[in-house]
C-alpha positions in Angstrom: 26.8 5.0 -16.5 26.6 7.8 -13.9 27.4 6.8 -10.4 26.7 9.0 -7.4 26.4 8.5 -3.6 24.2 10.2 -1.0 24.3 9.9 2.8 20.9 9.2 4.3 19.8 8.0 7.7 23.3 7.0 8.6 23.6 4.5 5.7 25.4 4.9 2.4 22.9 4.5 -0.4 24.3 3.9 -3.9 22.6 5.4 -6.9 23.2 4.2 -10.5 21.9 5.3 -13.8 21.3 2.1 -15.8 20.2 2.4 -19.4 17.5 0.0 -20.5 18.5 -0.4 -24.1 21.8 -0.6 -25.9 22.5 2.3 -28.3 21.0 1.6 -31.7 18.8 -1.3 -30.4 15.9 0.6 -28.8 12.6 -0.7 -30.2 9.9 1.6 -31.6 12.5 4.3 -32.3 13.2 6.4 -35.4 16.8 6.8 -34.1 16.5 10.6 -34.1 19.2 12.6 -32.4 17.5 13.5 -29.1 18.6 15.0 -25.8 17.1 14.7 -22.4 15.2 17.8 -21.2 15.1 18.3 -17.4 14.0 21.4 -15.6 12.3 22.4 -12.3 12.4 18.8 -11.0 10.6 17.6 -14.1 11.8 15.6 -17.1 10.2 16.8 -20.3 12.0 14.5 -22.8 13.8 11.2 -22.4 16.2 10.4 -25.2 17.4 7.0 -24.0 15.3 5.6 -21.1 17.0 4.5 -17.9 16.4 3.4 -14.3 18.0 5.1 -11.3 18.9 2.4 -8.7 18.6 3.1 -5.0 20.0 0.1 -3.1 18.5 -0.9 0.2 21.0 -0.9 3.1 22.5 -4.3 3.5 21.4 -4.5 7.2 17.8 -3.8 6.2 17.5 -5.7 2.9 14.2 -7.6 2.7 15.0 -8.9 -0.8 12.0 -7.0 -2.3 12.3 -4.4 -5.1 10.0 -1.9 -6.7 10.0 0.0 -10.0 8.8 3.6 -9.3 7.0 5.3 -12.2 6.7 9.1 -11.7 3.5 10.9 -12.6 3.1 13.8 -15.0 0.2 13.2 -17.3 2.4 11.4 -19.9 3.8 14.8 -20.8 6.5 15.0 -18.1 8.0 13.0 -15.2 7.8 14.5 -11.7 10.9 12.5 -10.8 11.5 14.0 -7.3 8.1 14.1 -5.5 6.8 10.9 -7.2 10.2 9.3 -7.8 13.4 9.7 -5.8 11.7 10.8 -2.6 9.7 7.5 -2.7 12.8 5.5 -3.5 14.6 6.7 -0.4 11.5 5.9 1.7 11.4 2.4 0.3 15.1 2.1 1.1 14.3 3.0 4.7 12.0 0.0 4.8 14.6 -2.4 3.3 13.2 -2.3 -0.3 15.4 -1.8 -3.3 14.0 1.0 -5.5 14.4 1.8 -9.2 13.0 5.1 -10.5 11.9 4.6 -14.2 12.6 7.4 -16.7 10.6 6.1 -19.6 10.1 7.6 -23.0 7.2 10.0 -23.2 4.5 9.1 -25.8 4.6 12.7 -27.1 8.2 12.1 -28.3 8.8 12.7 -32.1 11.1 9.7 -32.1 8.4 7.1 -31.7 6.6 5.0 -34.4 3.9 3.9 -32.0 3.4 6.4 -29.2 1.3 4.4 -26.7 3.7 1.4 -26.8 6.9 3.1 -25.7 6.2 3.5 -21.9 5.0 -0.1 -21.7 8.1 -1.3 -23.5 10.4 0.6 -21.2 8.5 -0.6 -18.1 8.6 -4.3 -19.2 12.3 -3.9 -19.9 13.0 -2.4 -16.5 11.4 -5.3 -14.7 13.4 -7.8 -16.8 16.6 -6.0 -16.3 16.2 -6.0 -12.5 15.4 -9.7 -12.4 18.4 -10.4 -14.6 20.7 -8.8 -12.0 18.8 -10.0 -8.9 21.6 -12.2 -7.6 24.1 -9.4 -7.9 21.8 -7.0 -6.0 20.5 -9.5 -3.5 16.9 -9.3 -4.8 14.3 -12.0 -4.8 13.0 -12.3 -8.4 9.5 -13.2 -7.1 9.2 -10.0 -5.1 9.7 -7.3 -7.8 6.8 -4.9 -8.0 5.8 -1.5 -9.4 4.5 1.7 -7.9 3.2 4.8 -9.6 1.4 8.0 -9.1 -1.3 9.5 -11.3 -0.3 8.7 -15.0 2.6 6.8 -13.6 0.1 4.5 -11.8 -1.7 4.1 -15.2 1.6 2.7 -16.6 1.9 0.4 -13.5 -1.6 -0.9 -14.1 -0.7 -1.3 -17.8 2.4 -3.4 -17.2 0.3 -5.4 -14.6 -2.6 -6.2 -16.9 -1.3 -6.3 -20.5 0.0 -9.8 -21.4 1.7 -8.9 -24.7 5.4 -9.1 -24.7 6.4 -5.8 -26.4 9.9 -5.5 -25.0 11.6 -8.6 -26.5 15.0 -8.1 -28.1 15.8 -11.8 -28.4 18.6 -11.3 -25.9 19.3 -12.8 -22.5 16.7 -10.6 -20.7 13.9 -12.4 -22.6 14.4 -15.2 -20.1 13.0 -13.0 -17.3 9.4 -12.0 -16.5 8.1 -8.6 -17.4 5.2 -8.6 -15.1 5.2 -7.0 -11.6 4.6 -9.2 -8.5 2.6 -6.4 -6.8 1.2 -3.0 -7.7 1.0 0.1 -5.5 -1.0 2.9 -7.1 -1.5 6.5 -5.8 -4.3 8.6 -7.4 -4.2 6.3 -10.4 -5.5 7.1 -13.9 -7.2 3.9 -14.9 -10.1 4.4 -17.4 -9.4 6.2 -20.7 -12.6 5.1 -22.3 -15.0 6.8 -19.8 -14.8 10.5 -20.5 -16.7 11.3 -17.2 -13.8 10.0 -15.0 -10.7 10.0 -17.2 -7.8 12.4 -17.0 -8.0 14.0 -20.5 -4.4 15.1 -20.6 -3.1 11.7 -19.8 -5.4 10.1 -22.4 -4.6 12.5 -25.2 -0.8 12.4 -24.5 -0.7 8.6 -24.5 -3.1 7.8 -27.3 -3.6 11.0 -29.2 -6.6 13.2 -29.4 -8.2 11.2 -32.2 -7.8 7.7 -30.6 -10.5 5.3 -31.7 -12.8 3.4 -29.3 -10.8 0.1 -29.5 -7.6 1.9 -28.4 -9.4 3.7 -25.6 -10.7 0.4 -24.3 -7.4 -1.4 -24.7 -5.8 1.1 -22.3 -8.7 1.3 -19.9 -7.0 -1.2 -17.6 -9.9 -2.1 -15.4 -11.1 -3.9 -18.6 -7.8 -5.9 -18.7 -7.9 -7.4 -15.2 -8.0 -11.2 -15.2 -7.1 -14.1 -12.9 -3.4 -13.5 -13.4 -3.3 -9.8 -12.4 -0.8 -9.1 -9.5 -2.1 -8.0 -6.1 -2.8 -4.3 -5.9 -3.3 -1.6 -3.4 -4.7 1.9 -4.3 -4.8 5.2 -2.5 -7.0 8.1 -3.6 -8.6 11.2 -2.3 -12.3 11.7 -2.4 -11.8 15.4 -3.3 -9.3 14.7 -6.2 -10.6 17.0 -8.9 -7.9 16.0 -11.5 -8.4 12.3 -11.4 -11.7 11.0 -10.1 -11.5 8.3 -7.3 -13.9 6.3 -9.5 -10.7 5.2 -11.4 -9.5 3.4 -8.3 -13.0 2.1 -7.6 -13.2 0.7 -11.2 -9.9 -1.1 -10.8 -10.8 -2.5 -7.4 -14.1 -3.7 -8.6 -12.5 -5.5 -11.5 -9.9 -7.1 -9.2 -12.7 -8.5 -7.0 -14.7 -9.7 -9.9 -11.7 -11.8 -10.9 -10.9 -12.9 -7.3 -7.6 -11.1 -7.2 -6.1 -9.7 -3.9 -6.8 -5.9 -3.7 -7.1 -3.1 -1.2 -8.5 0.3 -1.7 -8.3 3.4 0.6 -10.1 6.6 -0.2 -9.4 9.5 2.0 -11.6 12.6 2.4 -8.8 15.1 1.8 -5.6 15.1 -0.3 -6.8 16.3 -3.7 -4.4 15.2 -6.4 -1.3 15.7 -4.2 -1.0 12.6 -2.1 2.8 12.1 -1.5 5.3 11.9 1.3 5.3 15.7 1.4 1.6 16.4 1.2 -0.4 14.3 3.6 -3.4 16.3 5.0 -5.7 14.7 7.5 -5.9 10.9 7.3 -3.8 10.7 4.1 -0.8 10.6 6.6 -1.7 6.9 6.9 -1.2 6.0 3.3 2.6 5.2 3.5 2.5 3.0 6.6 -0.6 1.3 5.2 1.4 0.5 2.1 4.2 -1.1 4.1 1.8 -3.1 6.2 0.1 -4.3 3.1 3.4 -5.5 1.7 3.8 -7.5 4.9 0.3 -8.9 4.7 1.0 -10.0 1.1 4.2 -11.6 2.3 6.4 -9.5 0.1 8.4 -8.3 3.1 8.6 -9.6 6.6 
């Protein structure tokens, strides 16, 4: 375990690298000798998935927590702009944050490529809940946030009921579903070629994926009466991932009477973040916090 500390906003925030699987026990793995590959604020290969824990300051702690899934088209993880930067912002608002470094589906170590990111996301949620008392977290207020392809994984862990992360260990006693979902510029549909992000689709499922697999991971088709509350932010001028993805998911949520909110801004492209906030996109982050209050996740 790697432990580091950073000084931010006058509070000492602890960061921990916490591995999701014990060595030799990672599911869906060929047990190849792998090394992490990290360059230019991007992770290109994850040998052994982990979460990086950013603890909320004790005097601000709301009891809520969020798993943050960085974007990168399922080919890389942009772990700063759509990961650690967001974690520190959540901390400022009293929310514990965990940046997920999941296995990429293009890894040669995998037996079933599309399953690995979901397995790691489910395991992360279980691990956090298993240590909730230690970290002063409410196990009923553990959600997930993602950007772009990271938001696709958030929508996957929020809509797929299958338990693909069980190791028949103590963590199996804990839920692997998020209590809320925050999605920025999400990839949602893989089945509709007119709106999907081809790179994310091909990297996750392969270029020759059959229709059944494409539909299985088009997560607007997986929404039901148990899907967690969701809020989505998108730019109308996003040329990489059409805002129709967010509209599809929102429509599915309403069709199933699930709490959902959707904000589509005129500008922002595929770059909505804490750093890039042109025009009215500057409101996305305070809107997200206010929505968490309305959903009674935080006070």
